[in-house]
C-alpha positions as protocol buffer text, in pm:
chain_id: "A"
residue {
  index: 1
  type: MET
  ca { x: 73 y: -5301 z: 1833 }
}
residue {
  index: 2
  type: THR
  ca { x: -230 y: -5523 z: 1836 }
}
residue {
  index: 3
  type: ASP
  ca { x: -577 y: -5528 z: 1684 }
}
residue {
  index: 4
  type: LYS
  ca { x: -476 y: -5307 z: 1399 }
}
residue {
  index: 5
  type: ASP
  ca { x: -779 y: -5387 z: 1206 }
}
residue {
  index: 6
  type: GLU
  ca { x: -992 y: -5270 z: 1474 }
}
residue {
  index: 7
  type: GLN
  ca { x: -826 y: -4935 z: 1541 }
}
residue {
  index: 8
  type: PRO
  ca { x: -997 y: -4596 z: 1439 }
}
residue {
  index: 9
  type: ALA
  ca { x: -873 y: -4467 z: 1090 }
}
residue {
  index: 10
  type: ALA
  ca { x: -667 y: -4146 z: 1108 }
}
residue {
  index: 11
  type: GLY
  ca { x: -709 y: -3846 z: 899 }
}
residue {
  index: 12
  type: THR
  ca { x: -1101 y: -3840 z: 890 }
}
residue {
  index: 13
  type: GLY
  ca { x: -1075 y: -3512 z: 707 }
}
residue {
  index: 14
  type: PRO
  ca { x: -1285 y: -3204 z: 735 }
}
residue {
  index: 15
  type: ALA
  ca { x: -1541 y: -3208 z: 1028 }
}
residue {
  index: 16
  type: LYS
  ca { x: -1822 y: -3432 z: 1008 }
}
residue {
  index: 17
  type: PRO
  ca { x: -2177 y: -3366 z: 1154 }
}
residue {
  index: 18
  type: ALA
  ca { x: -2209 y: -3476 z: 1518 }
}
residue {
  index: 19
  type: GLY
  ca { x: -2343 y: -3815 z: 1410 }
}
residue {
  index: 20
  type: LEU
  ca { x: -2394 y: -3955 z: 1753 }
}
residue {
  index: 21
  type: ALA
  ca { x: -2497 y: -4285 z: 1608 }
}
residue {
  index: 22
  type: ARG
  ca { x: -2130 y: -4320 z: 1504 }
}
residue {
  index: 23
  type: HIS
  ca { x: -2011 y: -4257 z: 1851 }
}
residue {
  index: 24
  type: LEU
  ca { x: -2249 y: -4513 z: 1994 }
}
residue {
  index: 25
  type: GLY
  ca { x: -2101 y: -4769 z: 1773 }
}
residue {
  index: 26
  type: SER
  ca { x: -1849 y: -4879 z: 2053 }
}
residue {
  index: 27
  type: ILE
  ca { x: -2081 y: -4897 z: 2348 }
}
residue {
  index: 28
  type: ARG
  ca { x: -2160 y: -5244 z: 2227 }
}
residue {
  index: 29
  type: PRO
  ca { x: -1932 y: -5315 z: 1927 }
}
residue {
  index: 30
  type: ALA
  ca { x: -2091 y: -5649 z: 1835 }
}
residue {
  index: 31
  type: HIS
  ca { x: -2446 y: -5537 z: 1871 }
}
residue {
  index: 32
  type: TRP
  ca { x: -2460 y: -5172 z: 1746 }
}
residue {
  index: 33
  type: GLY
  ca { x: -2561 y: -5268 z: 1388 }
}
residue {
  index: 34
  type: TRP
  ca { x: -2871 y: -5460 z: 1492 }
}
residue {
  index: 35
  type: TRP
  ca { x: -2946 y: -5202 z: 1776 }
}
residue {
  index: 36
  type: ALA
  ca { x: -2934 y: -4887 z: 1547 }
}
residue {
  index: 37
  type: GLY
  ca { x: -3115 y: -5074 z: 1291 }
}
residue {
  index: 38
  type: GLY
  ca { x: -3372 y: -5189 z: 1536 }
}
residue {
  index: 39
  type: LEU
  ca { x: -3436 y: -4829 z: 1651 }
}
residue {
  index: 40
  type: PHE
  ca { x: -3488 y: -4702 z: 1302 }
}
residue {
  index: 41
  type: VAL
  ca { x: -3709 y: -4989 z: 1199 }
}
residue {
  index: 42
  type: GLY
  ca { x: -3872 y: -4980 z: 1534 }
}
residue {
  index: 43
  type: GLY
  ca { x: -3953 y: -4616 z: 1481 }
}
residue {
  index: 44
  type: LEU
  ca { x: -4100 y: -4682 z: 1137 }
}
residue {
  index: 45
  type: SER
  ca { x: -4301 y: -4980 z: 1290 }
}
residue {
  index: 46
  type: MET
  ca { x: -4438 y: -4768 z: 1571 }
}
residue {
  index: 47
  type: LEU
  ca { x: -4776 y: -4715 z: 1405 }
}
residue {
  index: 48
  type: ALA
  ca { x: -4820 y: -5094 z: 1353 }
}
residue {
  index: 49
  type: VAL
  ca { x: -4747 y: -5152 z: 1715 }
}
residue {
  index: 50
  type: ILE
  ca { x: -4986 y: -4878 z: 1829 }
}
residue {
  index: 51
  type: ASN
  ca { x: -5272 y: -5035 z: 1609 }
}
residue {
  index: 52
  type: PHE
  ca { x: -5180 y: -5384 z: 1760 }
}
residue {
  index: 53
  type: MET
  ca { x: -5188 y: -5263 z: 2115 }
}
residue {
  index: 54
  type: GLY
  ca { x: -5503 y: -5058 z: 2053 }
}
residue {
  index: 55
  type: GLU
  ca { x: -5710 y: -5358 z: 1897 }
}
residue {
  index: 56
  type: GLY
  ca { x: -5601 y: -5577 z: 2190 }
}
residue {
  index: 57
  type: ARG
  ca { x: -5710 y: -5333 z: 2464 }
}
residue {
  index: 58
  type: ARG
  ca { x: -5959 y: -5120 z: 2300 }
}
residue {
  index: 59
  type: GLN
  ca { x: -6268 y: -5275 z: 2490 }
}
residue {
  index: 60
  type: ALA
  ca { x: -6103 y: -5298 z: 2823 }
}
residue {
  index: 61
  type: GLU
  ca { x: -5926 y: -4964 z: 2806 }
}
residue {
  index: 62
  type: PRO
  ca { x: -6139 y: -4726 z: 2584 }
}
residue {
  index: 63
  type: GLY
  ca { x: -5933 y: -4424 z: 2720 }
}
residue {
  index: 64
  type: ARG
  ca { x: -5606 y: -4579 z: 2631 }
}
residue {
  index: 65
  type: ALA
  ca { x: -5739 y: -4654 z: 2280 }
}
residue {
  index: 66
  type: GLN
  ca { x: -5827 y: -4279 z: 2234 }
}
residue {
  index: 67
  type: ILE
  ca { x: -5471 y: -4180 z: 2339 }
}
residue {
  index: 68
  type: GLU
  ca { x: -5325 y: -4435 z: 2090 }
}
residue {
  index: 69
  type: ALA
  ca { x: -5532 y: -4290 z: 1813 }
}
residue {
  index: 70
  type: ILE
  ca { x: -5401 y: -3927 z: 1900 }
}
residue {
  index: 71
  type: VAL
  ca { x: -5043 y: -4060 z: 1895 }
}
residue {
  index: 72
  type: ARG
  ca { x: -5087 y: -4231 z: 1590 }
}
residue {
  index: 73
  type: GLU
  ca { x: -5234 y: -3918 z: 1424 }
}
residue {
  index: 74
  type: THR
  ca { x: -4956 y: -3698 z: 1564 }
}
residue {
  index: 75
  type: ILE
  ca { x: -4684 y: -3934 z: 1417 }
}
residue {
  index: 76
  type: LEU
  ca { x: -4851 y: -3945 z: 1077 }
}
residue {
  index: 77
  type: GLU
  ca { x: -4866 y: -3574 z: 1063 }
}
residue {
  index: 78
  type: ASN
  ca { x: -4524 y: -3507 z: 1210 }
}
residue {
  index: 79
  type: PRO
  ca { x: -4304 y: -3803 z: 1101 }
}
residue {
  index: 80
  type: GLU
  ca { x: -3996 y: -3595 z: 1174 }
}
residue {
  index: 81
  type: ILE
  ca { x: -4047 y: -3662 z: 1547 }
}
residue {
  index: 82
  type: ILE
  ca { x: -3912 y: -4025 z: 1502 }
}
residue {
  index: 83
  type: PRO
  ca { x: -3556 y: -3939 z: 1412 }
}
residue {
  index: 84
  type: GLU
  ca { x: -3569 y: -3657 z: 1671 }
}
residue {
  index: 85
  type: ALA
  ca { x: -3661 y: -3911 z: 1935 }
}
residue {
  index: 86
  type: ILE
  ca { x: -3379 y: -4145 z: 1831 }
}
residue {
  index: 87
  type: ASN
  ca { x: -3121 y: -3866 z: 1838 }
}
residue {
  index: 88
  type: ARG
  ca { x: -3224 y: -3765 z: 2187 }
}
residue {
  index: 89
  type: LEU
  ca { x: -3191 y: -4134 z: 2303 }
}
residue {
  index: 90
  type: GLN
  ca { x: -2851 y: -4137 z: 2129 }
}
residue {
  index: 91
  type: GLN
  ca { x: -2744 y: -3823 z: 2295 }
}
residue {
  index: 92
  type: LYS
  ca { x: -2841 y: -3963 z: 2644 }
}
residue {
  index: 93
  type: GLU
  ca { x: -2645 y: -4275 z: 2571 }
}
residue {
  index: 94
  type: VAL
  ca { x: -2334 y: -4085 z: 2479 }
}
residue {
  index: 95
  type: GLU
  ca { x: -2366 y: -3865 z: 2786 }
}
residue {
  index: 96
  type: LYS
  ca { x: -2394 y: -4190 z: 3009 }
}
residue {
  index: 97
  type: LEU
  ca { x: -2091 y: -4348 z: 2818 }
}
residue {
  index: 98
  type: LEU
  ca { x: -1887 y: -4022 z: 2880 }
}
residue {
  index: 99
  type: ALA
  ca { x: -2003 y: -3995 z: 3249 }
}
residue {
  index: 100
  type: SER
  ca { x: -1875 y: -4358 z: 3312 }
}
residue {
  index: 101
  type: ASN
  ca { x: -1550 y: -4303 z: 3157 }
}
residue {
  index: 102
  type: ARG
  ca { x: -1488 y: -3939 z: 3253 }
}
residue {
  index: 103
  type: GLU
  ca { x: -1189 y: -3990 z: 3487 }
}
residue {
  index: 104
  type: ALA
  ca { x: -1005 y: -4211 z: 3256 }
}
residue {
  index: 105
  type: ILE
  ca { x: -1070 y: -3968 z: 2962 }
}
residue {
  index: 106
  type: GLU
  ca { x: -974 y: -3640 z: 3145 }
}
residue {
  index: 107
  type: THR
  ca { x: -693 y: -3763 z: 3358 }
}
residue {
  index: 108
  type: PRO
  ca { x: -359 y: -3701 z: 3161 }
}
residue {
  index: 109
  type: PHE
  ca { x: -53 y: -3892 z: 3148 }
}
residue {
  index: 110
  type: ALA
  ca { x: 238 y: -3728 z: 3340 }
}
residue {
  index: 111
  type: GLY
  ca { x: 272 y: -3388 z: 3179 }
}
residue {
  index: 112
  type: ALA
  ca { x: 67 y: -3449 z: 2863 }
}
residue {
  index: 113
  type: TRP
  ca { x: -172 y: -3160 z: 2922 }
}
residue {
  index: 114
  type: ALA
  ca { x: -156 y: -2781 z: 2898 }
}
residue {
  index: 115
  type: GLY
  ca { x: -352 y: -2465 z: 3009 }
}
residue {
  index: 116
  type: ALA
  ca { x: -530 y: -2443 z: 3345 }
}
residue {
  index: 117
  type: GLU
  ca { x: -445 y: -2726 z: 3587 }
}
residue {
  index: 118
  type: ASP
  ca { x: -781 y: -2689 z: 3749 }
}
residue {
  index: 119
  type: GLY
  ca { x: -977 y: -2554 z: 3440 }
}
residue {
  index: 120
  type: ASP
  ca { x: -1345 y: -2535 z: 3454 }
}
residue {
  index: 121
  type: VAL
  ca { x: -1354 y: -2689 z: 3104 }
}
residue {
  index: 122
  type: VAL
  ca { x: -1140 y: -2982 z: 2983 }
}
residue {
  index: 123
  type: LEU
  ca { x: -1084 y: -3045 z: 2603 }
}
residue {
  index: 124
  type: VAL
  ca { x: -936 y: -3391 z: 2541 }
}
residue {
  index: 125
  type: GLU
  ca { x: -770 y: -3433 z: 2200 }
}
residue {
  index: 126
  type: PHE
  ca { x: -702 y: -3775 z: 2044 }
}
residue {
  index: 127
  type: PHE
  ca { x: -455 y: -3730 z: 1764 }
}
residue {
  index: 128
  type: ASP
  ca { x: -191 y: -3875 z: 1550 }
}
residue {
  index: 129
  type: PHE
  ca { x: 135 y: -3688 z: 1471 }
}
residue {
  index: 130
  type: ASN
  ca { x: 122 y: -3831 z: 1110 }
}
residue {
  index: 131
  type: CYS
  ca { x: -235 y: -3718 z: 1057 }
}
residue {
  index: 132
  type: PRO
  ca { x: -253 y: -3402 z: 831 }
}
residue {
  index: 133
  type: TYR
  ca { x: -576 y: -3281 z: 968 }
}
residue {
  index: 134
  type: CYS
  ca { x: -436 y: -3311 z: 1320 }
}
residue {
  index: 135
  type: ARG
  ca { x: -155 y: -3082 z: 1198 }
}
residue {
  index: 136
  type: ARG
  ca { x: -413 y: -2834 z: 1066 }
}
residue {
  index: 137
  type: SER
  ca { x: -610 y: -2851 z: 1398 }
}
residue {
  index: 138
  type: ALA
  ca { x: -303 y: -2807 z: 1632 }
}
residue {
  index: 139
  type: ALA
  ca { x: -319 y: -2432 z: 1561 }
}
residue {
  index: 140
  type: ASP
  ca { x: -670 y: -2413 z: 1666 }
}
residue {
  index: 141
  type: VAL
  ca { x: -593 y: -2585 z: 1999 }
}
residue {
  index: 142
  type: GLU
  ca { x: -301 y: -2363 z: 2060 }
}
residue {
  index: 143
  type: ARG
  ca { x: -511 y: -2054 z: 1995 }
}
residue {
  index: 144
  type: LEU
  ca { x: -787 y: -2167 z: 2231 }
}
residue {
  index: 145
  type: LEU
  ca { x: -507 y: -2223 z: 2507 }
}
residue {
  index: 146
  type: GLU
  ca { x: -378 y: -1859 z: 2455 }
}
residue {
  index: 147
  type: GLU
  ca { x: -733 y: -1699 z: 2464 }
}
residue {
  index: 148
  type: ASP
  ca { x: -904 y: -1906 z: 2724 }
}
residue {
  index: 149
  type: PRO
  ca { x: -746 y: -1893 z: 3087 }
}
residue {
  index: 150
  type: GLY
  ca { x: -1006 y: -2140 z: 3220 }
}
residue {
  index: 151
  type: LEU
  ca { x: -940 y: -2430 z: 2958 }
}
residue {
  index: 152
  type: LYS
  ca { x: -735 y: -2740 z: 3024 }
}
residue {
  index: 153
  type: VAL
  ca { x: -620 y: -2961 z: 2722 }
}
residue {
  index: 154
  type: VAL
  ca { x: -547 y: -3312 z: 2782 }
}
residue {
  index: 155
  type: PHE
  ca { x: -355 y: -3474 z: 2493 }
}
residue {
  index: 156
  type: ARG
  ca { x: -405 y: -3838 z: 2399 }
}
residue {
  index: 157
  type: ASP
  ca { x: -167 y: -3988 z: 2157 }
}
residue {
  index: 158
  type: MET
  ca { x: -361 y: -4235 z: 1943 }
}
residue {
  index: 159
  type: PRO
  ca { x: -114 y: -4351 z: 1688 }
}
residue {
  index: 160
  type: VAL
  ca { x: -303 y: -4547 z: 1400 }
}
residue {
  index: 161
  type: LEU
  ca { x: -92 y: -4478 z: 1076 }
}
residue {
  index: 162
  type: GLY
  ca { x: 188 y: -4708 z: 1141 }
}
residue {
  index: 163
  type: PRO
  ca { x: 534 y: -4750 z: 1311 }
}
residue {
  index: 164
  type: GLU
  ca { x: 642 y: -4380 z: 1270 }
}
residue {
  index: 165
  type: SER
  ca { x: 322 y: -4265 z: 1438 }
}
residue {
  index: 166
  type: GLU
  ca { x: 400 y: -4510 z: 1726 }
}
residue {
  index: 167
  type: ARG
  ca { x: 747 y: -4395 z: 1777 }
}
residue {
  index: 168
  type: TYR
  ca { x: 660 y: -4031 z: 1774 }
}
residue {
  index: 169
  type: ALA
  ca { x: 381 y: -4097 z: 2026 }
}
residue {
  index: 170
  type: MET
  ca { x: 647 y: -4286 z: 2249 }
}
residue {
  index: 171
  type: ALA
  ca { x: 876 y: -3980 z: 2219 }
}
residue {
  index: 172
  type: SER
  ca { x: 594 y: -3744 z: 2300 }
}
residue {
  index: 173
  type: LEU
  ca { x: 522 y: -3942 z: 2625 }
}
residue {
  index: 174
  type: SER
  ca { x: 883 y: -3919 z: 2696 }
}
residue {
  index: 175
  type: ALA
  ca { x: 853 y: -3543 z: 2663 }
}
residue {
  index: 176
  type: ALA
  ca { x: 563 y: -3542 z: 2890 }
}
residue {
  index: 177
  type: ARG
  ca { x: 775 y: -3712 z: 3154 }
}
residue {
  index: 178
  type: GLN
  ca { x: 1033 y: -3444 z: 3108 }
}
residue {
  index: 179
  type: ASN
  ca { x: 769 y: -3157 z: 3132 }
}
residue {
  index: 180
  type: ARG
  ca { x: 827 y: -3061 z: 2767 }
}
residue {
  index: 181
  type: TYR
  ca { x: 519 y: -3208 z: 2603 }
}
residue {
  index: 182
  type: LEU
  ca { x: 374 y: -2901 z: 2459 }
}
residue {
  index: 183
  type: ARG
  ca { x: 705 y: -2799 z: 2313 }
}
residue {
  index: 184
  type: PHE
  ca { x: 738 y: -3128 z: 2148 }
}
residue {
  index: 185
  type: TYR
  ca { x: 377 y: -3134 z: 2024 }
}
residue {
  index: 186
  type: ARG
  ca { x: 439 y: -2775 z: 1859 }
}
residue {
  index: 187
  type: ASP
  ca { x: 776 y: -2854 z: 1715 }
}
residue {
  index: 188
  type: VAL
  ca { x: 632 y: -3177 z: 1533 }
}
residue {
  index: 189
  type: PHE
  ca { x: 328 y: -3007 z: 1398 }
}
residue {
  index: 190
  type: ARG
  ca { x: 516 y: -2690 z: 1296 }
}
residue {
  index: 191
  type: GLY
  ca { x: 794 y: -2890 z: 1131 }
}
residue {
  index: 192
  type: GLN
  ca { x: 826 y: -2980 z: 784 }
}
residue {
  index: 193
  type: GLY
  ca { x: 861 y: -3315 z: 589 }
}
residue {
  index: 194
  type: ALA
  ca { x: 759 y: -3670 z: 654 }
}
residue {
  index: 195
  type: LEU
  ca { x: 797 y: -3830 z: 990 }
}
residue {
  index: 196
  type: GLY
  ca { x: 1120 y: -4028 z: 1018 }
}
residue {
  index: 197
  type: GLN
  ca { x: 1429 y: -4087 z: 1227 }
}
residue {
  index: 198
  type: GLU
  ca { x: 1635 y: -3802 z: 1140 }
}
residue {
  index: 199
  type: ARG
  ca { x: 1340 y: -3546 z: 1192 }
}
residue {
  index: 200
  type: LEU
  ca { x: 1269 y: -3721 z: 1529 }
}
residue {
  index: 201
  type: ILE
  ca { x: 1624 y: -3669 z: 1642 }
}
residue {
  index: 202
  type: ARG
  ca { x: 1603 y: -3287 z: 1537 }
}
residue {
  index: 203
  type: THR
  ca { x: 1267 y: -3255 z: 1723 }
}
residue {
  index: 204
  type: ILE
  ca { x: 1398 y: -3418 z: 2045 }
}
residue {
  index: 205
  type: ARG
  ca { x: 1678 y: -3159 z: 2029 }
}
residue {
  index: 206
  type: SER
  ca { x: 1481 y: -2861 z: 1941 }
}
residue {
  index: 207
  type: ALA
  ca { x: 1230 y: -2946 z: 2221 }
}
residue {
  index: 208
  type: GLY
  ca { x: 1525 y: -2970 z: 2467 }
}
residue {
  index: 209
  type: LEU
  ca { x: 1477 y: -3323 z: 2555 }
}
residue {
  index: 210
  type: ASP
  ca { x: 1742 y: -3548 z: 2722 }
}
residue {
  index: 211
  type: GLU
  ca { x: 1828 y: -3780 z: 2431 }
}
residue {
  index: 212
  type: SER
  ca { x: 1947 y: -4074 z: 2622 }
}
residue {
  index: 213
  type: ARG
  ca { x: 1631 y: -4055 z: 2833 }
}
residue {
  index: 214
  type: VAL
  ca { x: 1414 y: -4056 z: 2522 }
}
residue {
  index: 215
  type: ALA
  ca { x: 1607 y: -4357 z: 2385 }
}
residue {
  index: 216
  type: ARG
  ca { x: 1517 y: -4554 z: 2693 }
}
residue {
  index: 217
  type: ASP
  ca { x: 1168 y: -4443 z: 2699 }
}
residue {
  index: 218
  type: LEU
  ca { x: 1130 y: -4562 z: 2341 }
}
residue {
  index: 219
  type: GLU
  ca { x: 1130 y: -4909 z: 2489 }
}
residue {
  index: 220
  type: SER
  ca { x: 938 y: -4846 z: 2812 }
}
residue {
  index: 221
  type: ARG
  ca { x: 653 y: -5067 z: 2887 }
}
residue {
  index: 222
  type: GLU
  ca { x: 471 y: -4806 z: 3080 }
}
residue {
  index: 223
  type: LEU
  ca { x: 470 y: -4577 z: 2783 }
}
residue {
  index: 224
  type: LYS
  ca { x: 349 y: -4852 z: 2551 }
}
residue {
  index: 225
  type: ASP
  ca { x: 65 y: -4935 z: 2803 }
}
residue {
  index: 226
  type: GLU
  ca { x: -31 y: -4568 z: 2795 }
}
residue {
  index: 227
  type: ILE
  ca { x: -64 y: -4577 z: 2412 }
}
residue {
  index: 228
  type: GLU
  ca { x: -267 y: -4903 z: 2438 }
}
residue {
  index: 229
  type: LYS
  ca { x: -502 y: -4729 z: 2694 }
}
residue {
  index: 230
  type: ASN
  ca { x: -546 y: -4437 z: 2465 }
}
residue {
  index: 231
  type: LEU
  ca { x: -634 y: -4683 z: 2172 }
}
residue {
  index: 232
  type: GLY
  ca { x: -865 y: -4864 z: 2407 }
}
residue {
  index: 233
  type: LEU
  ca { x: -1048 y: -4539 z: 2504 }
}
residue {
  index: 234
  type: GLY
  ca { x: -1080 y: -4458 z: 2131 }
}
residue {
  index: 235
  type: ARG
  ca { x: -1253 y: -4787 z: 2062 }
}
residue {
  index: 236
  type: ALA
  ca { x: -1474 y: -4741 z: 2371 }
}
residue {
  index: 237
  type: LEU
  ca { x: -1580 y: -4396 z: 2258 }
}
residue {
  index: 238
  type: GLY
  ca { x: -1633 y: -4509 z: 1889 }
}
residue {
  index: 239
  type: LEU
  ca { x: -1383 y: -4274 z: 1752 }
}
residue {
  index: 240
  type: THR
  ca { x: -1377 y: -4311 z: 1384 }
}
residue {
  index: 241
  type: GLY
  ca { x: -1044 y: -4109 z: 1321 }
}
residue {
  index: 242
  type: THR
  ca { x: -810 y: -3835 z: 1406 }
}
residue {
  index: 243
  type: PRO
  ca { x: -843 y: -3581 z: 1539 }
}
residue {
  index: 244
  type: SER
  ca { x: -1133 y: -3644 z: 1773 }
}
residue {
  index: 245
  type: TYR
  ca { x: -1234 y: -3449 z: 2077 }
}
residue {
  index: 246
  type: VAL
  ca { x: -1420 y: -3490 z: 2397 }
}
residue {
  index: 247
  type: ILE
  ca { x: -1554 y: -3164 z: 2556 }
}
residue {
  index: 248
  type: GLY
  ca { x: -1820 y: -3186 z: 2817 }
}
residue {
  index: 249
  type: SER
  ca { x: -2092 y: -3420 z: 2692 }
}
residue {
  index: 250
  type: GLN
  ca { x: -1988 y: -3392 z: 2339 }
}
residue {
  index: 251
  type: ILE
  ca { x: -1755 y: -3605 z: 2100 }
}
residue {
  index: 252
  type: LEU
  ca { x: -1646 y: -3425 z: 1795 }
}
residue {
  index: 253
  type: SER
  ca { x: -1473 y: -3605 z: 1494 }
}
residue {
  index: 254
  type: GLY
  ca { x: -1266 y: -3453 z: 1239 }
}
residue {
  index: 255
  type: ALA
  ca { x: -1106 y: -3111 z: 1181 }
}
residue {
  index: 256
  type: VAL
  ca { x: -1398 y: -2913 z: 1337 }
}
residue {
  index: 257
  type: GLY
  ca { x: -1199 y: -2596 z: 1323 }
}
residue {
  index: 258
  type: TYR
  ca { x: -1151 y: -2314 z: 1584 }
}
residue {
  index: 259
  type: GLU
  ca { x: -1524 y: -2197 z: 1590 }
}
residue {
  index: 260
  type: GLY
  ca { x: -1644 y: -2549 z: 1634 }
}
residue {
  index: 261
  type: LEU
  ca { x: -1423 y: -2619 z: 1928 }
}
residue {
  index: 262
  type: LYS
  ca { x: -1491 y: -2286 z: 2079 }
}
residue {
  index: 263
  type: ALA
  ca { x: -1857 y: -2343 z: 2067 }
}
residue {
  index: 264
  type: ALA
  ca { x: -1838 y: -2681 z: 2231 }
}
residue {
  index: 265
  type: ILE
  ca { x: -1613 y: -2528 z: 2514 }
}
residue {
  index: 266
  type: ALA
  ca { x: -1896 y: -2252 z: 2549 }
}
residue {
  index: 267
  type: ASP
  ca { x: -2156 y: -2522 z: 2569 }
}
residue {
  index: 268
  type: ALA
  ca { x: -1963 y: -2725 z: 2830 }
}
residue {
  index: 269
  type: ARG
  ca { x: -1906 y: -2419 z: 3044 }
}
residue {
  index: 270
  type: LYS
  ca { x: -2270 y: -2325 z: 3030 }
}
residue {
  index: 271
  type: ALA
  ca { x: -2381 y: -2678 z: 3133 }
}
residue {
  index: 272
  type: ALA
  ca { x: -2133 y: -2683 z: 3411 }
}
residue {
  index: 273
  type: LYS
  ca { x: -2272 y: -2360 z: 3552 }
}
residue {
  index: 274
  type: ALA
  ca { x: -2622 y: -2490 z: 3525 }
}
residue {
  index: 275
  type: ALA
  ca { x: -2541 y: -2805 z: 3712 }
}
residue {
  index: 276
  type: ASN
  ca { x: -2393 y: -2594 z: 4000 }
}
């Protein structure tokens, strides 16, 4: 694989706050640091800017000066509105980012999906088979699939924990080609022990896969390209680890748990209904 140093880290651990600034990191990777810093410093410098503008235009625009004085007083009395405004701007940027990449994010590879084919809500999971938090979260995803007939889950293998992660990801895409993806996914995460060659062979057999076809697929250029695509999407979305989820207009990082995923699905469903 390439660009190892730039890949998201796996196993981010327990759920983290939404932290939309973190997700915006990849919109312009080379510029996010100064952009975010500029927003914060700009917010704190707003009063100085207002004063400067007010002095320059006070005589020509007395009405504007009054408005600026009111705004200044409002900010001084309610400084919490500055981060609130920044958060709203960040959310809008995330929504634009997701909207521009929606088709690429939600269109699954071959059979690497489960649930309702035309679900009214799509949950996209970026994961690594070697990630313990992905293992913990797999049960949450399966529970949601069982309970929600309108949910579609798209699985995106994002191997960031080394050669075994990559090999299992390739085997899982072979399982997708054979319409056995969910069985392979379950068998890996429900199995015991470290990932390795012997365990992979057992999993291939327990999932009912064609062993010779998997052997060929492990060298497939198409499957390697699919993994590179998933890693690229992860970078584009600013994903900082696995598991990560895209649901509607939200990006969730870490083991957010069943309730967190269910709430995001409800929000997405509500937003979709409102849009229609």
